[in-house]
Structures are given as structure tokens and as C-alpha cells.
C-alpha positions as CSV (number, residue, x, y, z in Angstrom):
1,M,68.4,90.6,-122.3
2,A,67.5,93.5,-124.5
3,S,65.6,96.4,-122.9
4,S,65.5,98.9,-125.8
5,C,62.3,100.7,-126.7
6,S,62.5,100.5,-130.4
7,S,59.4,100.4,-132.6
8,F,60.5,96.9,-133.8
9,M,57.4,94.7,-133.7
10,I,57.9,91.0,-133.3
11,T,55.6,88.9,-135.3
12,L,55.4,85.1,-135.3
13,A,52.8,83.2,-137.3
14,L,51.9,80.2,-135.2
15,L,48.3,79.1,-135.7
16,V,45.2,80.6,-137.1
17,L,42.3,80.1,-134.7
18,V,38.7,80.6,-135.8
19,I,36.8,81.8,-132.7
20,G,33.0,82.3,-133.0
21,G,30.0,83.0,-130.8
22,A,30.6,85.2,-127.8
23,N,34.3,85.7,-128.6
24,A,33.7,87.3,-132.0
25,T,34.1,90.8,-130.6
26,L,37.8,90.3,-129.7
27,Y,40.2,91.3,-132.5
28,T,43.9,91.4,-132.8
29,N,43.7,94.8,-134.5
30,F,41.1,96.2,-132.1
31,Y,43.2,99.3,-131.2
32,S,44.9,99.8,-134.6
33,S,43.2,103.1,-135.1
34,S,42.3,104.2,-131.6
35,C,45.8,103.5,-130.0
36,P,48.3,102.6,-132.7
37,K,51.3,102.9,-130.3
38,L,49.8,100.5,-127.8
39,L,51.9,97.4,-128.5
40,D,55.1,99.3,-128.6
41,T,54.3,101.1,-125.4
42,V,53.5,98.0,-123.4
43,K,56.5,96.1,-124.8
44,C,58.8,98.9,-123.8
45,A,57.5,98.9,-120.2
46,V,57.6,95.1,-119.9
47,E,61.2,95.0,-121.2
48,S,62.1,97.7,-118.6
49,A,60.5,95.8,-115.8
50,I,62.1,92.5,-116.7
51,S,65.6,94.1,-117.2
52,K,65.3,95.2,-113.5
53,E,64.0,91.9,-112.2
54,T,63.8,88.8,-114.5
55,R,61.3,87.2,-112.2
56,M,58.8,89.9,-113.1
57,G,58.1,88.2,-116.4
58,A,56.7,85.1,-114.6
59,S,54.8,87.3,-112.2
60,L,53.0,89.2,-115.0
61,L,52.2,85.9,-116.8
62,R,50.7,84.5,-113.6
63,L,48.6,87.6,-113.1
64,F,46.9,86.9,-116.4
65,F,46.2,83.3,-115.5
66,H,44.8,84.2,-112.2
67,D,42.6,86.9,-113.7
68,C,41.2,84.7,-116.5
69,F,40.4,81.8,-114.1
70,V,38.2,84.0,-111.9
71,N,35.0,85.2,-113.8
72,G,37.0,85.6,-117.0
73,C,39.7,87.9,-118.3
74,D,38.3,91.1,-116.9
75,G,41.1,92.7,-114.9
76,S,39.3,92.0,-111.6
77,I,42.5,90.7,-110.0
78,L,44.0,94.2,-110.2
79,L,41.3,95.9,-108.0
80,D,42.2,96.8,-104.5
81,D,39.7,96.0,-101.7
82,T,37.1,98.7,-101.0
83,S,34.4,99.3,-98.4
84,S,31.8,97.8,-100.7
85,F,33.6,94.5,-101.7
86,T,36.6,92.4,-100.9
87,G,38.7,91.8,-103.9
88,E,40.9,89.0,-105.2
89,K,44.3,90.1,-104.1
90,N,44.0,88.6,-100.6
91,A,42.4,85.4,-101.7
92,R,44.3,82.2,-100.8
93,P,46.0,81.7,-104.2
94,N,47.1,85.4,-104.4
95,K,47.9,86.6,-100.9
96,N,51.6,87.0,-100.4
97,S,52.3,85.7,-103.8
98,A,50.6,87.6,-106.6
99,R,52.8,90.4,-107.6
100,G,53.5,92.8,-110.5
101,F,50.7,95.2,-109.7
102,D,53.0,98.2,-109.6
103,V,54.3,97.2,-113.1
104,I,50.8,97.1,-114.5
105,D,50.2,100.5,-113.0
106,K,53.3,101.9,-114.8
107,I,52.2,100.3,-118.1
108,K,48.7,101.7,-117.7
109,S,50.1,105.2,-117.0
110,A,52.3,105.0,-120.1
111,V,49.4,103.8,-122.3
112,E,47.2,106.6,-120.9
113,E,49.8,109.1,-122.1
114,V,49.6,108.0,-125.7
115,C,45.8,107.2,-125.8
116,P,43.9,108.3,-122.7
117,G,40.7,106.4,-121.8
118,V,40.9,103.9,-124.6
119,V,42.7,100.7,-123.5
120,S,41.4,98.4,-120.7
121,C,43.5,97.1,-117.9
122,A,42.4,93.6,-118.9
123,D,43.9,94.0,-122.4
124,I,47.1,95.5,-121.0
125,L,47.4,92.4,-118.8
126,A,46.9,90.1,-121.8
127,I,49.6,91.9,-123.8
128,A,52.0,92.1,-120.9
129,A,51.7,88.3,-120.4
130,R,52.6,87.7,-124.1
131,D,55.5,90.1,-124.1
132,S,56.9,88.5,-120.9
133,V,56.9,85.1,-122.4
134,H,58.6,86.3,-125.6
135,I,61.2,88.4,-123.8
136,L,62.2,85.4,-121.7
137,G,62.8,83.3,-124.8
138,G,59.4,81.8,-125.4
139,P,57.0,82.1,-128.3
140,S,54.9,85.1,-129.4
141,W,51.4,85.2,-130.6
142,N,48.8,87.7,-131.8
143,V,46.8,88.8,-128.8
144,K,43.1,89.3,-129.3
145,L,41.9,92.5,-127.8
146,G,38.7,94.4,-127.0
147,R,38.1,93.4,-123.4
148,R,36.7,95.8,-121.0
149,D,37.3,96.0,-117.2
150,S,35.0,94.7,-114.5
151,R,33.6,97.0,-111.9
152,T,33.9,94.4,-109.1
153,A,35.9,91.4,-107.9
154,S,35.3,88.3,-105.9
155,Q,37.5,86.8,-103.2
156,S,35.4,83.7,-102.9
157,A,35.5,83.1,-106.7
158,A,39.3,83.4,-106.5
159,N,39.5,81.0,-103.6
160,N,37.4,78.4,-105.5
161,G,38.4,79.1,-109.1
162,I,42.2,78.9,-109.1
163,P,43.4,75.3,-108.8
164,P,45.6,74.9,-105.7
165,P,49.0,73.2,-105.9
166,T,47.5,70.3,-104.0
167,S,45.3,69.4,-106.9
168,N,45.4,66.0,-108.5
169,V,45.3,65.5,-112.2
170,N,41.5,64.7,-112.3
171,Q,40.8,67.9,-110.4
172,L,43.0,69.9,-112.8
173,I,41.4,68.4,-115.9
174,S,37.9,69.1,-114.5
175,R,38.6,72.7,-113.6
176,F,40.2,73.5,-117.0
177,N,37.3,71.7,-118.8
178,S,34.8,73.9,-117.0
179,L,36.5,76.9,-118.6
180,G,36.5,75.3,-122.1
181,L,40.2,74.3,-121.9
182,S,41.2,70.8,-122.9
183,P,43.8,68.4,-121.2
184,K,46.2,69.5,-123.9
185,D,45.6,73.1,-122.9
186,L,46.2,72.1,-119.3
187,V,49.5,70.5,-119.9
188,A,50.7,73.3,-122.3
189,L,49.7,76.1,-120.0
190,S,51.3,74.3,-117.0
191,G,54.5,74.7,-118.9
192,A,54.5,78.3,-117.8
193,H,56.1,76.9,-114.7
194,T,59.3,76.8,-116.7
195,I,59.8,80.3,-115.2
196,G,59.1,81.8,-111.8
197,Q,59.4,80.8,-108.2
198,A,57.1,79.2,-105.6
199,R,56.9,79.7,-101.8
200,C,58.0,76.9,-99.4
201,T,54.5,76.6,-98.0
202,T,53.2,75.5,-101.5
203,F,55.7,72.6,-101.9
204,R,56.7,71.6,-98.3
205,A,54.4,68.6,-98.2
206,R,55.7,67.3,-101.5
207,I,59.4,67.4,-100.7
208,Y,59.0,65.8,-97.3
209,N,56.1,63.4,-97.7
210,E,55.8,62.2,-101.3
211,T,57.5,59.3,-102.9
212,N,57.3,60.2,-106.7
213,I,60.1,62.7,-106.3
214,D,63.8,62.5,-107.0
215,S,65.6,62.1,-103.7
216,S,68.5,64.4,-104.5
217,F,66.0,67.1,-105.7
218,A,64.0,66.7,-102.5
219,H,67.1,67.2,-100.4
220,I,68.1,70.4,-102.4
221,R,64.7,71.9,-101.8
222,Q,64.6,70.8,-98.1
223,S,67.8,72.9,-97.5
224,T,65.8,76.1,-97.8
225,C,62.3,74.9,-96.8
226,P,62.2,73.7,-93.2
227,P,59.7,70.9,-92.4
228,N,57.7,72.8,-89.8
229,S,54.8,75.0,-90.9
230,G,55.4,78.6,-90.0
231,S,59.2,78.3,-90.5
232,G,60.5,79.7,-93.8
233,D,57.0,79.6,-95.3
234,N,57.9,82.4,-97.7
235,N,61.3,81.1,-98.7
236,L,61.4,80.9,-102.5
237,A,62.5,78.1,-104.9
238,P,62.6,78.1,-108.7
239,L,59.8,76.1,-110.3
240,D,62.4,74.9,-112.8
241,L,65.7,74.2,-111.2
242,A,67.6,74.1,-114.5
243,T,66.6,77.2,-116.4
244,P,64.4,79.2,-114.0
245,T,64.6,82.5,-115.9
246,F,64.4,81.2,-119.5
247,F,61.1,80.1,-121.1
248,D,61.8,76.7,-122.6
249,N,60.6,73.1,-122.3
250,H,62.8,72.1,-119.4
251,Y,59.7,72.0,-117.1
252,F,58.7,68.8,-118.9
253,K,62.1,67.3,-118.6
254,N,61.9,67.9,-114.9
255,L,58.6,66.1,-114.6
256,I,60.0,63.0,-116.4
257,Q,62.9,63.1,-113.9
258,K,60.4,63.4,-111.0
259,K,61.6,66.9,-110.3
260,G,58.3,68.7,-110.4
261,L,58.3,71.2,-107.6
262,L,54.6,71.3,-106.9
263,H,52.3,68.3,-106.3
264,S,50.1,69.6,-109.1
265,D,53.1,69.7,-111.5
266,Q,54.2,66.1,-110.9
267,Q,50.6,64.9,-111.3
268,L,50.8,65.6,-115.0
269,F,53.4,62.8,-115.3
270,N,52.4,60.2,-112.8
271,G,50.8,57.4,-114.7
272,A,47.8,59.5,-116.0
273,S,46.5,60.3,-119.4
274,T,48.6,63.4,-119.6
275,D,51.9,61.5,-119.5
276,S,52.0,61.3,-123.3
277,L,51.7,65.1,-123.7
278,V,54.6,65.6,-121.2
279,R,56.7,63.2,-123.3
280,T,55.9,65.0,-126.5
281,Y,56.8,68.4,-125.1
282,N,59.9,67.0,-123.5
283,T,61.3,66.0,-126.9
284,N,59.6,68.6,-129.1
285,P,59.9,72.2,-127.9
286,G,58.3,73.5,-131.1
287,S,55.1,71.6,-130.3
288,F,55.1,73.0,-126.8
289,F,55.5,76.5,-128.0
290,A,52.7,76.2,-130.6
291,D,50.3,74.5,-128.2
292,F,51.2,77.0,-125.4
293,S,50.4,79.9,-127.8
294,A,47.1,78.4,-128.9
295,A,46.2,77.7,-125.3
296,M,47.0,81.3,-124.2
297,I,44.7,82.6,-126.9
298,K,41.9,80.2,-125.8
299,M,42.4,81.2,-122.2
300,G,42.2,84.9,-123.2
301,D,38.8,84.2,-124.6
302,I,37.3,83.2,-121.3
303,S,34.2,85.3,-120.6
304,P,35.5,88.7,-121.7
305,L,33.5,91.8,-121.0
306,T,32.9,93.6,-124.4
307,G,30.7,96.2,-126.0
308,S,28.9,98.3,-123.3
309,L,29.7,95.9,-120.5
310,G,32.1,96.9,-117.8
311,E,34.3,100.0,-118.3
312,I,37.7,101.3,-119.3
313,R,39.3,102.0,-116.0
314,N,41.4,105.1,-115.6
315,K,43.4,103.4,-112.9
316,C,43.7,99.6,-112.8
317,R,43.5,99.4,-109.0
318,R,40.0,101.0,-108.7
319,V,36.8,101.5,-110.7
320,N,36.1,104.9,-112.2
């Protein structure tokens, strides 16, 4: 895996999306004059982090998901708890699992050196997610920028807004729809589970109790995830057994073979309306890459703070 910090810019024309209304203030060239070295600076830092720990790519991508699904893509997940509010880091979906905050801090520091007080943490998170996917073998896309950072966070919104791994397909479709994301977006974005790992506590019930699971796969996972709660809860397993550190379409092959690790994963291929999309992405990685890129752009448009709203944080962990 390359970790050079060259000025080489990766461009990939995928789809041209016309976004109107409230999202019109986000532009791919938002920082072209105010911070021309931004994309190179972020990419260099992300490459460095992934070269040290490949899993970090999945962690940075997940941070962006968990940020956008809670009151929009506003960097709220990055805030530490304070005496005046309880943030999102210790919400159920994030506690003991959300990671990469130190990497975001390092990226922010590097960006501050080249253009102090200009780039939001929310935008840094969006760029880092894109770079992580591309560095690990996935597609690239032009990230729309111009978000500002929130001054608060909400643990309750995080508890209720991020779909848990116990979700069924109807619950998943409903939650994504509430954010303006279609069933196609749901399935494409779920393909992010082609990289990364999950804790035993999130898939224990599936590997011991469910029937729509390959038996040999269940036995493999049971070997490191004991049946009793409290024992080995934080033991990790790859979300994609075949190529856990490479962004490809193997996640969908796993689902067809009943080897989805999480209950919510296998729900996408379990006799529901989403089955056909899983089959398409299984045989056509190009379609998956294109739809994933388009869905990431749509997700990045969820309720951004722009204009005079929010702020540009000096440090991503705290408000100014």
C-alpha cells in the first residue's frame, strides 16, 4: 500500500449529480482559493494512518457514517463530553467501537498548518472517508465541501439515529428513507462492510441463534466469540471474511452465501426487496462502486451547517 505524500491528485469521473435547494451551498471547489493544499494534506495524513494500521480506513469511513446519521454531517461525533452536554462518543453505537479520533486530530493539525481557521472538521471527515475508501482499493469521488462544525452534540440522537445491528430490513429502509436515502443507497452504503471489524457482542446472537447462516461460517466465528454475554464481548471479527482489508464487492458475495456477519447485513439478502440489488452488486462491482460513490455524496448532503451557522473549530474535540 502506497504511503507517499506526492501532490498526485486522483480523479475519477463517476456521476454528475445535480443537487438543489438547501444543499446548493456545498461545492467541490469550496476551498480551491482559501486552502489549495487541503486535499493533498488530508490524503497524505490518511495514507500515513492506514500504512500504520489498515483497519483505520474502515474506522474513518464509519466515523463519517455515524456523524451524518446524527443531526447531519456536522462533525458532532468528534466532540468530547463537557459539563454542559453529553456528546455522542459514549452513545450505544459508538462506545468502545468508534475510533480514529486521534487520526482526525492529526489531520486537523496538518490542515491548520497550511490554512489556519479555514477548514471545518466536518469537511475533513468527509474527505478522509473518501480517501480511506480509495486507498483500500475502492472508488473515488469528488467530495462536496463547505460544511461548518456544530457547537453541540446529542447522545440521545446518536442512540436513536444510528441503526443497530439488530435491525430488520424494513427498519433499515425506513431509517434511510427518513434521511432522504433510497433502498439502493442503503444496500450500496452497507457495502462499506467489505472492510473493517465488528465486536463479538454485535454478532453473538446471529452466530448462535439464527438459521439463515452458513454453518461452517458460524463455527468459525464461534471460535472467538463465546456464547455467554460478558465473555469476549470485545473480541473482533472481520465483517468480510474473504478480503477484510480491501474495498471490493465481496461483502455481497458473502450475503448470497449466508455469511453476513451482522443480523442487519444478512437482512439485505433474506427474501426481501433488496435481494435483487445484492445480486447485481455481487456480479457487477462497477455498479457497486458507482452507486456507492453516488450514495456517499447524497449522505454527505444530509443537513449540513453552512453560511453563518455553526463554526470552524480550531480543535475537532471541542468548540471554540
